[in-house]
N, C-alpha and C positions, 0 to 999 in steps of 0.2 A: 538942329543938333542937339537941342532939349529933349524935343520928341525921340529921337533915334536914342538916346541915353533912358528915356523913360522906357520906350520899349525892351530894352536888352535888359533893365533893371527888372522888370516885370516877367520877362520871359524867362530871366535866372531865378528869380522869385519862385514861378510856376514848377521847373525844373525839379529844384530844391524841395518844394511842399511834395510833386507827384515820388520823388524819391523818398520822402520823410512817410508819405503814406503806404506807398509800398512796402517800407520797411515796418510799418508799424500794421500792416496786413500781415506780413512775414507773419511777426512775432507774436501775431494776434488770433493768426487764424488757427482753428482746430483742423489738426492734418487726418484726422480720422474719417471725416467727412469725403475725405478723397479716396479712401479706401474701395468702396465698392467700384467706382470708376478705376483705379489702378487694378483692382483683381479683376475686372472685365478685359480690360486691355492686353493684360499680360496673359491670361487666360488664350484669349483671340489669337496673340500672337504666337505662342507656345504651342495650341492647338492641346492644351492641357490642362484641367483644373488649377488656378492657385488661386491661394485666399492669404493674406494678411488678419488673422483671428484674433491677436491680440492687438495693444495701444501703437501707432503711428504717430511720433513727434518730429518737429525738427528743432534742435536747438541753435542759437547765433552767438557766437562767441570769437573774441581775438587769440592767434596762437601766438604764446610767448616767444615759442621757440624760431620763429620763422622771421625773416629780416627783409629790409625795404618795406616797399609799400603792402606786401601780403602779411604783415605784423600788425600793420593801422586797420586792414578789412576784416571786417567779421565773417567768421566761416561758418558755414551752415553744417551742423552736425544730427545726421538719421538715426535714428532708432526704430527698429520693428520689430513687433514683438510675436511670437508664435505664427510664423511663415512654413506654409504646407503645400507644395508641388505634388500635384496627383501622378499617378502612373497610368500608362496607356490603359486602353480597355481592355488587351488580350491578355494583360499582364495579372497575376497574384497580388491583391491587396491592394488598397485606395493610394498607400502614399509613395513616390518615388524619392524625396526628399521635404524633410522637417528641419525648421532650427527654433529655438527657444529663444533666439534673440539675434540682430544683426544689428552693427553700429557702423557707420563709416561717417567719413569729415571729407566734404567738398572744398577743395582750393578753386576760389572763385575768380581768381585773375586769370589763369590759363584758358579760360573761357573765351576771351577775348581774340586767342588765336585758334579756336576751335578744338581746344583740349580738356578732355575730363579727365579731371587730374585727381585720383582718390589715394593719399599718402597709404591710407590703412584701412582696413576693414576686419572687424572683429566678427568671428561667428559661436554662436552660443549653444551648446549640447545640438552639434551637428548629427542627424542621424540620415543612412542614404540607403536604400533596397535597391541593387543592380539587377537585373534580371536579362538574361537573354536565352530563346529558344533555339530546338535544334534546328530552326530553320532561319536561323541568322538575326532575327527581330531582336532590339535591344530596346530596352528601357532609356538608356542614356544617350538614344538617337531620338532625333526630334524631328516632329514631322509639322515641317513649316506652311505646307500646302504647295500649288502649283507654283514654281516662279517662272515668270516670264522675261525670256530671254530679249535682252536689249543690247544690241552691239553700241547703239549710242551712248548707253547708260554709264556714266561716270562714277567711281567710285566714291562713297560718302568723305568729304573734309574732315569729319569727326575723327580724333581718335581717342583710344581710352588707355590711361596711364593706371595702371594698378602698382601701390608701392609695396607692402606686406598685408601677408594676412594671418590674424592670430585666432585661435581656438580654444575651444577647452575641451570637456568629457564630452566624446564621440561616439557612434557605432553603424557598421559598415556591413552591409549582410551582400554577399554575392552568390547568385546561382546561374553558373556557365553551363547549359546544357552540351553544345558542341565542344568545350575544352572539359569534360566532366569534371568540372571544381564547384564545389559549395563552399564557401567560407564565411566566418563569420568575426569579426575584428572589432578590438574594444580599445579605445585611445582616451589615456586619464591623465591628468597634472602630478607628478611627482609632487612629494612632498617639500623636498629642497631640490632644486637644479643642480645639475654634475656638471663640473667643468669638462669640456670640450679634452681635455689633454688627460685628463685622468681615465677615461675609457680608451682612447687611441692610442696615446702613450705621448711622451714629452717629444718622441723626434718626430711623430708625424707632425705634430701640431706646430713644432719649431718649422718644420718644411712648409707648413702651409702657411707661417706666419711670414716667412721669407718669399713669399709670392704677392705679398701686401695682402692678404686675405685673413681675415680673423672670426673663424667661427663660431656662433655661438652657443651656448651650454647645452644640456640636455635637459629638456624642460616637461616632455611628456614620457610616460610607458604606455607600451601598449602590447597586446595579446589579441593572437589569431588562432582559431582552431577550424578543422574540418576537413575535406580532400579536396586535394591542387592533382588535376588530369588523372583522378582514379586512385592516386594514393594517399593513405592519411598524413594528414600537415598537421604540425604543433608545434607555432612561434611565439616567439616574444622580442620585444626590445624597446629602444628609447630613440627619440626624433627631437628635434627643435623645437620651441614655441612658436617660432615668427616665420614664415615663408616669405621671403624677400624676393619679389618677383621683379621691382624695380633695379634693385643693386646687383647685377651679377657677380660682384666681387664679394657677395657676403657668402660664404658656402653655408648649406643646409645642412646640421648634424644628423647622422644616419648609425646607427647600432643594429644589430639583428643576430637571432640564434634561433635557424628554423631546421626543424628536422620533417622530412619527406620522405616515407616510407623508410629506408636504410641508409639515407642521405642525410647530411649533418651538414647546413650551411652556416659557418659563423663571420659576420662580417663587423666593420667601423670603420666609419671615415665620415666623407663628405660630399654632397650635390650642391654644385655650382649652377648658378643660372638655373632656376626650377621653370621659370618661366618659357624657357624653350629646352628644358632637359640637356643643357649644355656639357655638364661631362661630371663624370664619377671619377673619386682619389679613395679609393678603400684597403684596408688590408682585410685579407679574405683566406679563410680556412675551410678546406672541402675535404669531408670524409664519408666515406659509406661502405657499402660490403662491394661492389664494382662501378669502374668507372663508365660501362657500359648504362648502367641506371640512369646516367644524367640524359641521356636520348631523350625519353618521354619529358623529361622536365626543361630541356634548354634546347634541343633541336642540334645540338653540336654531338657528332657520329663517332664514337670511342671505342675502343674495343673492352672485349668483358675481359675483367681481370680478376685477382685476389683482392680482400680488402685493402683500402688506400688511404690516404689522409696527406695534404698537402697544404703549404702555407707560403702565402706571398701579398704580392701587391696589385692590385685592380685599379687599372685605370680605365677610363673610358671617354671616349670623343663622341658624344651622341647624335651630333650636328655635321658630321662629315659629309660632303657632298658623293663621293662614293658609296656612301651608307656608314653606320654606327660602328665605332673601333673599340675593340676591347682589348686590351693587354693585360697580361697576366705576366709579372713582371718578378725575376729573383727570385721563382718560385724553390721550395725544397719539400719532400715529403718523403712517403715509400708506399710502394705495391706490392704488397706480401711482405716478404722478407727481403725486397730490393729497396736500395735507395732510389730518388730522383731529383733532379734539379733542369733547371732551364726557366726559358722563356717562349709564351706563346702569343700569339694575335689572332682574332677572331674580327673578320671583316663581315657587316650585316649587308652583302652586296648584291647585286642582280647579276643574272637569274638564281645564282647559288650563291650560299654563304661560304667563307672561306676560311679554314685555320691553318695556321702555320707558326714555324718557329724551330726552336732546336732544343734537344732534350740530351740529359746527359744522368747516367747511372754509374758511380764507381765502383760497387758491387751489383752484380747483376744474377739473381738465382734461377738457373734453365727452368726450374719448375715454375716460376713466375709468369714463363712464357707460353705454357701448355693450353690456358684458356684460350689465345689466341686461334689454336686452331682445334678447340674441342676434345682437347686430348688430358684436360683434367680430368680429376676422381669425382665420382659421385658426392664424396660428402663436402668436397669443396664449391658443387653447384649448390648444393643443400645451403650452405652457408652463405651463398650469394641471393638465396631465397627463387634458385630458377629448378626447372624442373629436368630431370637427368631423362634422356630420351635414349642413351648410348644399353642397346641390348646387352645381355650378357654375353651372350656369342660371337660377340663382334669385336675384333680387336682395332678396325681404323674407325675414326671418328666419324660418328654419323649427324652431327648437330650442324644444321643448314648456317651458311653465311648470309648475314643479314644485310642481304643486297639492295634492299630499298633503304635503307639507311646511306648507304655509298652513293646514291642519288640526290640525296638531299642535302649534300654540303660538297666540296673541294678540300683538301688539304695539300700542303708542301711542308714535310717535316723531316726533320733531319735526326737520327737518335743515334748514340752514341753511348755503350757499354763500355767501360773502360776494363772491366774484369766480370766474367763469367763463371759462376761454378756451376758445374753440374755433380751433384750431389758430393759424396766428399772423394774419389780417388780419378775424376775424369776432367780437371780444369780447362775450360775453352778460355783461352786468356783475354779476347774482347771481341766487341761486336760492333759493326758499322753501318747502318740502312738509310736510305732515302726514300721516305714513305710518299708515292704521290697519286691523291686521287682525283680526278677528274671527270665528270659526268657518268658514275658511276663504274667507271674504268680504274681497278686499283695496281699499282706497281711498287715492287719494291726493288729497287736496281742503284744502288747493288746492295745486296744483302751478305754481306762479309763476316766469316767468323775467321778470328786468329786461332788455332787450335794445335796442341801440340808439336809445335814447333814452325806447323808450316800454316795455309789457309785454304780455307773452305768458301769459295764464293760461287754466289748464286744471284740469276736474275730472274723474279718471278712475276709474271702480268696474270690477272684475272677481270676478267670482264663481266661487272656486274651488271653491265647495261643491255645484255642478251639474256635469253630464256633458252635452258639454262644456261648459267655463268660457264665463260669458256676458259681454260686454264693453262698458262705455259710457265714451263721452269726449266731452265739451264743451270746446271751444278759441275765446279772444276773445283777438284780436290787435288792441292799440289806439296809435297815435301810433307807429310803428317808422319812424325818420327815415331816408329814404333814404342820405342822405349819410353816414349811420353804419352803414348794414348793407353800402356799399360803400367803405369808407375811403380805398382804392386808387385810386379811379376818379378823375379830377379833375375832368372836367365834372358828377358828381355833388355833388361840394362848395359847388356854387353853386343846388343843388335846394331846395327849400322843401318838396318831397312828402313824404307818410307812405301809409304800407301799412297797411290795416284791413281785418281779416277775422274770421267767424265760423264755426264748423264743428261739427255736433256726428253723430257716428257711433256705432252700436250694429251689435255683432256676435256670433258662437258661434265657438269652436274654442280650442285649446290652446296656440297660439302666435301671432307676432303675422301671421305669414303666412293662418294660416286663419281669423282674425279680421277681415280686412280683405278676403279673400275671400269671406266671407258677409256684408259690411257694408252696410247700410242709412244713409241719412243723406245729408247735403250738406255743400258747400264752399263759401262765399261771401267773396270778395277784391277790394277796389277800391284803384289805385296810381293818385296823382297827381303831374303835374308831375315828371316823372324824365328820365332819358336813356339812351340804349342805343346800343349799339355792340359791334364784337368785342373790343374789349380788354373790356368789361364781362362780356362771355360767359366767357373766358379769365380771368377773376379767378374766375369763379362756379366755375369748372371744367366749363362745360354745351358738350360738343360738337355737341349737337343745334343748341341756340341759336346757336351760332356759325355755324353753318352756314345757318340761317335768316334771321339778320341780315345775312349777307353776301349772301345773295338779295334780300332784300328792300330792302336801303339800301346796299348796296357796304359801302367802308369808312369812309363819316360815320359821324359821331355824330349820332344823331335823336333831337329832345324828344319825349318820349311826354307828351302831355298827360292822356290818363287811360287805365288799363286795369281794364276790369270782367271779375269771372269770377263766375259761378252755375251749380255744377257739382252733379247730384244722383247720388247712390251708391242702389242697388240691387240685391241680392244679389251686393256685388261690382264689379259694374259702374256705373264713372263716366262719366258721359254731360254735354256741354256743354247747359247749358240757355240760356244765354249767355255770350259769352267774345269781347269786342271791344278793341282796343289802338286810342287814337287818337291821330295823330301829324299833323306839319305839314303833309304833303303824303298822308297816306292813312289809310282807316279799314279795319284788318284784323279780321276774322273768324276765329274758330278752331272748328272744327265735328268733332265724333266722340265716341271714348270711352276710358277704360283700364279693360283688365279686370284687376283684385286674383286673381282666382281663376289664371286662365292667364298673369299678367303679360304681355299683350300690348296695344299700342298700335296705335290707328286715329285720326289726329286728320287734318285738313284745314286749310291755314291759305289763306285768300281775302282778296287785298287789292280793294282799291274807292278808286278817286281820287275827290280834292276837288275841286267844282266845274270847272273846266276844266284843271285842270292834268293832264299826260300823264304815266302810270304805264307804265313799261315793261316790268312782266314780263306775259307773256301766258299763263300758266298756274298753276294752283293749285298750292301745294306741300302735301305731304304728310310725317306722321314715323308709320312703321310700325315692327314690329319687336317687339323683347321691352324689359322693361325694362332689362334687363342690356345689351344690344344694338340701341338702336334704330335705324331706319335713316331717315333725312331724304331726300327727292328732289323732283322737280318732277312733277306728272301728266301725262300723256300729253294728255290732252285741253285745248284752250286754253280761257280764258275766254270765254263765250260772248257777254256785253255788258261794256263799260267803259264806265267813268266815270258809272255811274248814280248813284253817291254811298251814303251812309248807308242808302238805303231798300232798296236791291237786295241787301243782305245779307239781309233776312228776320228781324230779331234776334227774341226774342217782349218782347211787352211787360210781363207779369208780372214774370219776371228783374229786369227794369230797376227796377220798381216798388221791388223786396224791397232791392236793393243802395242805394237812395237811404238807408237808415237808418245806411250807415257810412261816407256824405260827412261829410266833417273839412274844417272851415274851413281854408283855407289861411294861412299865416303871411304876413305882410307885407302889399305892397299887391296884391299878385297876386291877381286872382279864382281860386276852384278852378272848375279845367275838367271833374272829373266831373259836378256836377250839371247841367249844360246838356247835356252829350253823353246822360247817363239819360232827360231829359227828351223830346229829340229821339228819342229812339229810342220811347218811350213814343208820339210824335205830336202832342207838345203845345208 
């Protein structure tokens, strides 16, 4: 037993001596002697030149803030100065990353369970030069040499746990050729930290605190300038001083004011779980010359619009299994002179991201919708910084739909315009549409306008997945009250008449002009119990109509019993199958066509007297010329026969029968005038 006790005592003493010797060695060892070996090993591992060019030292000390055994054990504090990691051979410049100083402390106890625990790292004067060539080679991707694939190889049992990263003034340069981006960003400490609530607002700070998360103060200011995706960028903002990688509940504060081209992005809020890019919670304000300008910046397909501004809350879950989710909640703003509110969700899923949500406008100006079909003015296009491609001689918009953007994402958005204003005289009461974009196929079903006491319903389908684009439209107008269509025309206010119509059109082409220029389809329209005069044409802005009314009726207001039109469209040529107007004194027939491909008009207006009344016009009228410059006049050849009544008009029987379906019962006691007229045309 004595021998055993002596053996154990000597063994314990030897262990203590070895530990003491090891501690003494670690305390007295000059770590600068290890720099060549460290530089060589890191350079070989990263296949890049690496060097610690300054002092390298280790200081051992206890951590008073720790508890338990960790508080009694000395912790090593590593300090390295003037570190440099080189660029690959193909990159410009020698240095990829440089640091004036790096310091960190290592917790010794977790080493027992194979965990390298580093509670904090401090980076002094970091600088980075990031480069990516057109062929995809990037300086931030490391060539670690050939990796041997071994199915039996087990993952390393060691784990790395980093708490926070602190940094001071730094510089980052980025030259990304594929992204057409060149940026230079500088970050430096603020003179005095700014409280989180002072920038994001008291309400946002309290909402964050309610979730048991407390963001740190803003400690650094940053500035960036250069070009982002081919557009000039100028930005500034503030961030926190500690990037908390271990504590996912400690939000990292963010603030930015970014101008990219004509777009401005202002945000303030926090990033949680920075190590895994967990979630964002920001107040976001967007403004710019057109929503369409956001596509090259974000990849989100949005229409061209007048200048806009929005303000809302952006929440993002960046780690969702189905793709990162961005929610723009409770935002409100303006597009042109129209207001806009709603919620939008963008999911970065595969194979295409998707935008969904619901938007509402309490008062929408119809002119703000013009850019959607390229019908906005040249001045509006110039204000958005776009080139005007509309020829002076063309009335139909020739601007092409950007179908390549339709294939970049999907969408499912409901839009409601509670009140729509068209100029000052024609209020369109409301708009309701459901926009669906799926793999390049765009549909608006329904596209519903409340107008003049009735409804205008459309179904529009545009297949942008084909070249050229294929389009289909169905239009249904019901119960449009004439007195509401022309509220400034006094004689119409006693009218009980309505407008009803149906249309279906299909075509091929990548613009409104091309679609109509190749269109097939038909248009049917019926108006009963109205009135017409030069005053009405002036209200409607129809100079040609003003001329025709003057030639037919003089300056008098004339009651219209019925106006019926059945127009066929074949390969862009719209021809009259039936077009008659029945008044007190005469029945007027319109023959001819409108060519949407060439935008030319060729119509003849032929009046016929009723009964024994004498009609003074001896020659038919015509409307020729172009859509942009129509030219009305009087035919040189006088009427061959007069007073032959309705039969002399030679109208077709079948179109008249088709229009009977549009006859609506007249309001009040007066009988409808269109049904008898159409039956008379049919000869019954």
